[in-house]
VOPAGU-2260 file (C-alpha; in pm, 1 decimal, decimal comma):
REM VOPAGU-2260
SITE   aa  ch    i         X         Y         Z
SITE  UNK   A    0   10776,1    6853,7   21674,7
SITE  UNK   A    1   10611,1    6840,7   21338,5
SITE  UNK   A    2   10834,7    7073,9   21192,8
SITE  UNK   A    3   11137,2    6862,5   21296,0
SITE  UNK   A    4   10973,6    6565,6   21121,8
SITE  UNK   A    5   10907,8    6761,4   20802,4
SITE  UNK   A    6   11266,9    6872,9   20818,8
SITE  UNK   A    7   11406,3    6520,3   20854,0
SITE  UNK   A    8   11180,3    6384,5   20574,5
SITE  UNK   A    9   11294,7    6646,8   20319,9
SITE  UNK   A   10   11659,8    6583,5   20408,1
SITE  UNK   A   11   11623,2    6215,0   20341,3
SITE  UNK   A   12   11466,3    6301,4   20015,6
SITE  UNK   A   13   11736,7    6532,0   19903,5
SITE  UNK   A   14   12014,0    6267,3   20002,4
SITE  UNK   A   15   11862,1    5987,9   19780,2
SITE  UNK   A   16   11980,5    6142,0   19458,1
SITE  UNK   A   17   11913,7    5979,8   19095,9
SITE  UNK   A   18   11819,2    5621,2   19090,4
SITE  UNK   A   19   12009,3    5386,5   18880,9
SITE  UNK   A   20   11716,8    5369,7   18626,6
SITE  UNK   A   21   11714,0    5754,0   18596,0
SITE  UNK   A   22   12089,1    5770,7   18534,3
SITE  UNK   A   23   12044,8    5500,4   18250,3
SITE  UNK   A   24   11773,8    5693,7   18093,8
SITE  UNK   A   25   11958,5    6025,9   18095,9
SITE  UNK   A   26   12283,6    5840,4   17952,8
SITE  UNK   A   27   12052,3    5685,8   17678,1
SITE  UNK   A   28   11910,3    6043,2   17601,4
SITE  UNK   A   29   12257,6    6184,9   17575,4
SITE  UNK   A   30   12388,3    5908,3   17347,4
SITE  UNK   A   31   12085,0    5947,0   17125,1
SITE  UNK   A   32   12156,1    6338,9   17097,4
SITE  UNK   A   33   12524,6    6266,8   17025,7
SITE  UNK   A   34   12440,2    6005,3   16748,3
SITE  UNK   A   35   12192,8    6250,4   16604,5
SITE  UNK   A   36   12399,4    6571,7   16612,0
SITE  UNK   A   37   12753,4    6427,1   16522,1
SITE  UNK   A   38   12680,5    6387,7   16138,9
SITE  UNK   A   39   12560,8    6746,8   16142,8
SITE  UNK   A   40   12860,9    6882,9   16329,6
SITE  UNK   A   41   13117,9    6692,2   16106,0
SITE  UNK   A   42   12948,4    6817,5   15789,2
SITE  UNK   A   43   12956,4    7177,1   15929,6
SITE  UNK   A   44   13340,4    7136,9   16014,4
SITE  UNK   A   45   13404,1    6990,9   15653,5
SITE  UNK   A   46   13199,2    7258,4   15481,3
SITE  UNK   A   47   13399,2    7532,9   15681,5
SITE  UNK   A   48   13724,2    7375,6   15580,0
SITE  UNK   A   49   13643,9    7384,0   15206,9
SITE  UNK   A   50   13525,6    7736,5   15239,7
SITE  UNK   A   51   13837,2    7842,1   15423,8
SITE  UNK   A   52   14045,8    7669,6   15135,7
SITE  UNK   A   53   13834,7    7856,6   14873,6
SITE  UNK   A   54   13878,6    8179,7   15052,3
SITE  UNK   A   55   14260,7    8139,5   15080,4
SITE  UNK   A   56   14295,5    8061,2   14715,4
SITE  UNK   A   57   14083,5    8360,0   14626,7
SITE  UNK   A   58   14297,1    8594,0   14840,0
SITE  UNK   A   59   14621,4    8429,8   14666,1
SITE  UNK   A   60   14470,1    8484,9   14328,5
SITE  UNK   A   61   14414,9    8869,3   14417,0
SITE  UNK   A   62   14758,5    8920,4   14582,5
SITE  UNK   A   63   14945,0    8733,6   14275,3
SITE  UNK   A   64   14751,9    8958,1   14054,1
SITE  UNK   A   65   14867,6    9270,6   14244,6
SITE  UNK   A   66   15216,8    9141,0   14217,3
SITE  UNK   A   67   15220,8    9096,2   13853,5
SITE  UNK   A   68   15053,2    9434,3   13803,8
SITE  UNK   A   69   15312,8    9601,5   14027,9
SITE  UNK   A   70   15625,9    9432,5   13903,8
SITE  UNK   A   71   15515,4    9348,3   13532,3
SITE  UNK   A   72   15665,9    9024,3   13611,9
SITE  UNK   A   73   15518,7    8685,0   13676,1
SITE  UNK   A   74   15595,6    8487,5   14000,8
SITE  UNK   A   75   15831,0    8214,3   13894,0
SITE  UNK   A   76   16010,7    8432,4   13609,7
SITE  UNK   A   77   16285,1    8515,8   13860,1
SITE  UNK   A   78   16350,8    8135,6   13930,0
SITE  UNK   A   79   16373,4    7794,2   13735,1
SITE  UNK   A   80   16086,0    7666,5   13946,9
SITE  UNK   A   81   15804,2    7474,0   13785,9
SITE  UNK   A   82   15582,9    7543,0   14108,7
SITE  UNK   A   83   15569,3    7773,3   14383,6
SITE  UNK   A   84   15406,1    7641,6   14694,1
SITE  UNK   A   85   15292,7    7745,0   15048,3
SITE  UNK   A   86   15398,1    7584,4   15359,8
SITE  UNK   A   87   15288,3    7244,1   15460,2
SITE  UNK   A   88   15297,2    6889,6   15341,0
SITE  UNK   A   89   15349,4    6851,1   14969,0
SITE  UNK   A   90   15021,9    6669,8   14852,5
SITE  UNK   A   91   15028,9    6350,6   14659,4
SITE  UNK   A   92   15058,7    6433,9   14287,9
SITE  UNK   A   93   14896,1    6134,9   14135,5
SITE  UNK   A   94   14949,7    6135,3   13774,3
SITE  UNK   A   95   14857,9    6481,5   13742,1
SITE  UNK   A   96   15189,1    6666,3   13699,0
SITE  UNK   A   97   15197,6    6850,2   14036,0
SITE  UNK   A   98   15504,0    6880,8   14257,0
SITE  UNK   A   99   15622,6    6555,8   14424,5
SITE  UNK   A  100   15841,5    6701,9   14695,8
SITE  UNK   A  101   15935,6    7034,8   14844,1
SITE  UNK   A  102   16257,1    7052,2   14616,9
SITE  UNK   A  103   16023,3    7129,0   14329,6
SITE  UNK   A  104   15888,4    7434,9   14527,3
SITE  UNK   A  105   16227,6    7538,6   14671,5
SITE  UNK   A  106   16469,5    7759,2   14465,5
SITE  UNK   A  107   16743,3    7795,5   14737,2
SITE  UNK   A  108   16821,2    7784,3   15101,0
SITE  UNK   A  109   16689,1    8111,3   15210,4
SITE  UNK   A  110   16340,4    8163,5   15364,2
SITE  UNK   A  111   16237,9    7829,6   15214,0
SITE  UNK   A  112   15881,9    7906,2   15110,0
SITE  UNK   A  113   15829,6    7997,2   14756,4
SITE  UNK   A  114   15490,0    8182,3   14794,8
SITE  UNK   A  115   15613,6    8373,2   15083,2
SITE  UNK   A  116   15944,1    8471,5   14886,9
SITE  UNK   A  117   15719,7    8633,1   14638,9
SITE  UNK   A  118   15436,8    8786,4   14848,1
SITE  UNK   A  119   15568,1    8841,8   15188,3
SITE  UNK   A  120   15930,4    8905,1   15112,3
SITE  UNK   A  121   16108,6    9015,3   14800,0
SITE  UNK   A  122   16315,5    8723,9   14778,3
SITE  UNK   A  123   16189,2    8507,0   14489,1
SITE  UNK   A  124   16531,3    8295,0   14451,1
SITE  UNK   A  125   16516,4    8250,2   14839,6
SITE  UNK   A  126   16875,4    8361,3   14873,3
SITE  UNK   A  127   16782,4    8529,4   15215,1
SITE  UNK   A  128   16989,1    8864,5   15095,0
SITE  UNK   A  129   16911,6    9113,5   14822,2
SITE  UNK   A  130   17019,9    9003,4   14497,1
SITE  UNK   A  131   16999,8    9082,5   14123,7
SITE  UNK   A  132   16723,2    8793,9   14108,1
SITE  UNK   A  133   16506,8    9007,2   14324,7
SITE  UNK   A  134   16202,6    9213,9   14182,7
SITE  UNK   A  135   16283,9    9585,8   14136,7
SITE  UNK   A  136   16279,0    9780,3   14456,6
SITE  UNK   A  137   16251,7   10114,3   14280,2
SITE  UNK   A  138   16093,8   10256,4   13959,5
SITE  UNK   A  139   15729,8   10224,4   13820,6
SITE  UNK   A  140   15745,2    9853,9   13833,0
SITE  UNK   A  141   15857,1    9762,9   14154,5
SITE  UNK   A  142   15773,9    9521,0   14440,7
SITE  UNK   A  143   15531,1    9698,7   14675,1
SITE  UNK   A  144   15480,1    9426,0   14929,1
SITE  UNK   A  145   15427,9    9260,3   15135,6
SITE  UNK   A  146   15119,6    9151,2   14953,2
SITE  UNK   A  147   15038,2    8898,4   15226,4
SITE  UNK   A  148   15140,5    8905,7   15586,3
SITE  UNK   A  149   15171,6    8514,1   15602,0
SITE  UNK   A  150   15081,7    8215,4   15389,2
SITE  UNK   A  151   14859,1    7944,6   15531,3
SITE  UNK   A  152   14870,6    7576,9   15495,7
SITE  UNK   A  153   14540,3    7447,5   15345,2
SITE  UNK   A  154   14302,3    7328,4   15610,9
SITE  UNK   A  155   14439,7    6966,3   15592,6
SITE  UNK   A  156   14791,1    7064,4   15650,9
SITE  UNK   A  157   14922,1    7057,5   15281,2
SITE  UNK   A  158   15072,3    7333,8   15086,6
SITE  UNK   A  159   14882,3    7538,8   14815,8
SITE  UNK   A  160   15051,0    7509,3   14479,8
SITE  UNK   A  161   15083,3    7729,9   14181,0
SITE  UNK   A  162   15226,6    7573,0   13830,3
SITE  UNK   A  163   15427,1    7890,5   13760,5
SITE  UNK   A  164   15608,3    7742,0   13476,9
SITE  UNK   A  165   15299,2    7803,7   13250,1
SITE  UNK   A  166   15323,9    8164,6   13325,6
SITE  UNK   A  167   15636,3    8228,6   13134,4
SITE  UNK   A  168   15780,2    8152,3   12802,8
SITE  UNK   A  169   15479,4    8229,2   12599,5
SITE  UNK   A  170   15306,6    7926,8   12748,1
SITE  UNK   A  171   14938,0    7892,6   12669,6
SITE  UNK   A  172   14874,7    7614,6   12925,7
SITE  UNK   A  173   14644,7    7679,8   13221,1
SITE  UNK   A  174   14796,5    7816,0   13547,9
SITE  UNK   A  175   14638,6    7713,0   13877,4
SITE  UNK   A  176   14635,7    7796,1   14231,4
SITE  UNK   A  177   14526,3    7483,4   14393,2
SITE  UNK   A  178   14469,9    7264,5   14697,6
SITE  UNK   A  179   14442,8    6899,4   14672,7
SITE  UNK   A  180   14144,3    6912,7   14905,1
SITE  UNK   A  181   14061,1    6671,3   15191,0
SITE  UNK   A  182   14192,1    6358,6   15044,5
SITE  UNK   A  183   14539,3    6519,4   15005,3
SITE  UNK   A  184   14575,3    6388,9   14635,7
SITE  UNK   A  185   14546,1    6590,1   14336,4
SITE  UNK   A  186   14312,0    6464,2   14073,8
SITE  UNK   A  187   14319,9    6770,5   13843,1
SITE  UNK   A  188   14609,3    6762,8   13605,2
SITE  UNK   A  189   14828,1    7081,5   13565,8
SITE  UNK   A  190   14721,2    7086,4   13210,8
SITE  UNK   A  191   14361,4    7064,9   13274,8
SITE  UNK   A  192   14122,9    7356,4   13203,8
SITE  UNK   A  193   13855,9    7288,2   13461,6
SITE  UNK   A  194   13881,6    7091,0   13787,5
SITE  UNK   A  195   13860,9    6722,4   13767,7
SITE  UNK   A  196   13495,3    6610,5   13751,5
SITE  UNK   A  197   13419,3    6438,4   14097,6
SITE  UNK   A  198   13743,3    6546,4   14252,2
SITE  UNK   A  199   13772,7    6720,4   14593,9
SITE  UNK   A  200   14048,5    6960,3   14455,7
SITE  UNK   A  201   13993,9    7315,7   14530,6
SITE  UNK   A  202   14131,3    7569,9   14302,4
SITE  UNK   A  203   14094,7    7867,2   14061,2
SITE  UNK   A  204   14266,2    7939,3   13721,7
SITE  UNK   A  205   14466,0    8260,8   13707,0
SITE  UNK   A  206   14546,3    8189,9   13346,5
């Protein structure tokens, strides 16, 4: 009989669950933790995006240098482009001289991606076929790619840009590989020798 009373008592305790006050306390603690951790998490995500953009740009710098070394030609020398760009949205140029639309980065109607047409396929004029405008496929100075398997957008969905017009014609102006950064607007001019002070642009000069 005593055993039966103990069992019934235990069952009643187990069925009571949390009280309303306990639930409110738990929710309050969770809310405090979320409020405390959210800024740290967001900062970590933002820092990771900037780090990825810088890593992408460093990779592009290395493979463009490989292309130049192998072919003896600068990307852009095969087309009339002022810019070559990766995939993604064309960032807002501001008053800095960067491409304002995809037409500025697209030579023809082929693959439709200027960086990819120099680095992942030997089709700099974007014809979609082999033409005299391609890099040489034989000889000591020839295209030995693909130099990259694919070209990314930057972490904010915008295109990486290179102002290749400054690589040809004896120009002494700087050449940048650059992302407009989190705000999607360039503050650094194409003619600048350093990234604009206080800007969130991410870039590296290759000349």
